[in-house]
N, C-alpha and C positions, 0 to 999 in steps of 0.2 A: 589590312587580311582581307582577303576577298574568298567564294569559295567556291562561286558560280551562279548558274539560273535557279536552280532547282529550290523556289523557296519554303517549301512546305517542312524539309528538313531541316537539320543543325547536326549532320552529324560528330559534329568536335562539340556539342555546349559551347559555342562562340557567341550567343548573342547576349546583347547587352553586357560583355566585357568590351571594355578602353578599345578603338581604334580597329575593333576586327567589324568586317561590311559584311554579312550573308549573304548576299546578293547586290553583285554590282550595278544593277541598275536599281532608275536611270544611270549612268554612265556619268554624266554632270553632274549629279548629288554625290556619287561617288566621290572625282577631283576636290570636290569643293571640302574633303575632309583631309584631304592629304597636301601637308604643310610641300614647300616647291624640294627639301633636302633629306623628305621623308626616308628611313628604307619600309616599302614594299617588299608582302611575302604574299604569293595568289597560291591557292590550294589549288591546283588543277594545272593543264596545260593546252587546256581546248579551247574554242573557240573565244568563249567570255573570259577563260584569261588572255589568249590578246586581244580582245577589247581593250580591259581591262588597262594593256600592259600601252597599249594605242590611246589611248586616251589622259592619259598619263603622260606620255611624250607629245602627244600635244598642245596642249596646257602647256608645257614648258618644264615640266619634271625631271631635277638635276639630283636622286639621293637613284643609289642602289634596286633594281627590281630584280626579288627573286620567285621564282615559277620550279609550284612544286610538284612534281605533274603525285598524283593518289597514289597507281599502280611503281609511280620509280622510272615508268620508261617516256621517252617521251612521244604525244603523240605521231600515228601516223605516217607517213606519206602518199596522199591518198592517188591510186594510180587513175586513167582516164574513166572517164565511164563506158562497159561495155550498151551495149546497144544489141546485140546478138541475144536472139528468145530464147531459151529456156527450153530445155527438152525432155529431160527426164523429173528436174527435182522443182514440178506445178503441184501446186493445189490438188486437181484432179491422181494427180496417182498417186500422190500421200492418200488422197479421200479411198483411192481405191485400194490401195498397199494396208487403209483400213480396218474397211470392207472384209478384204479376205483374212486377217488377222483376228478378228469375232469369229470368222465363219471357221478357223481352226478347229479340229477335235483337241480333248488335251491328253495327250498324251500320259499311262499308266507310270506310277512312278515321278516322269522329272515336268519340269517349271512347265505354266498353260503361256501360251504366247496372242492373246486378248488384249493385247494392249500392242500400239506402236512400242518401242526401242528406240534409246537414240541408232543404234548400232542399225537400224532401218533406216535414219534418214541419213547417216557415214554412208550409208550404202548405196542411195539413191546422191548423193552428191557426189562420189568418185564418180557414180555411172557417167555424171554429169562431164566430169572433169575428163573423161575417158572421152566421149565424145567431141567434143571443146578442142580435143589439146592440151590444156590445161595440163602442169605439173605442181603432181600430188607435192612432191618436196619444196616447191615454191614454196608452196600456203605453212607447207611445215615449220620452215624454214622464216617464216614471218609471226604463227603464234607458237612458237620456239626458240625466241630466239639466242644464239649465240655469241652477239654484237651487242656492245650499246651503245649511249649515246651517239656520241660524233661520228664516230665505226659507224653504226645501223643508219643513220642519218643517208650520210654518205650512200652508204649498199643499196637505201631505196628509192634516191634521188637521181641512182644510174637505170634500175633496175624500170621509170617510167618510161622508159622509150622504147623497152630489149623484146616486148614483145611478147613476154609474157600474161599471160590471160589470170592466174589463178588470182590473187586477189580481184582485182572485176570479176571472177565469175562466184568468186564466195562471199564479197558482200550486194551482189543485185540476188542473189538465195536469200540474203540474210532481209534484203528492203525488200525484197516480194513472195516471194512461197512462202519463208518462215514465220513472217511478221503475220498474214493469213493464217497458217495454219494453226500456231500457235493458242 
């Protein structure tokens, strides 16, 4: 059983349990611990899990391999990367918004707005989506799926080339501005 690359955490308390491998790397060592007919369970379904499956298969492993995603879903199909620059959800825009929030006067009897709220960030994101022509529904459909397993995977594969940029735009926001702002 392998848990992925997070070597400083063992959330399931498997360290020292016979047959458990908390971190699969180096893969050559992990593969050597597994007999060719062993049943293998991999907690997670991300890139580390795929690395383990490929290493086992390339070493001639013939036993069953089961990947158990931590969140109960297969990892999402990643759409092509978006090269466009963000116009609204930028570090400067968030800093300006934070500066405005700090200067707002307190309202008598109401909540103070001295700090940015999640709603402020979502409003910036929706403004970015509107300008780019991205569909809110497409993003919400991915965040709160109604279909699972192979049906969801098929939907995601179909959507890779459909021209919808909601997911690539959300990934760009998360990977660039959101990380810096946080």
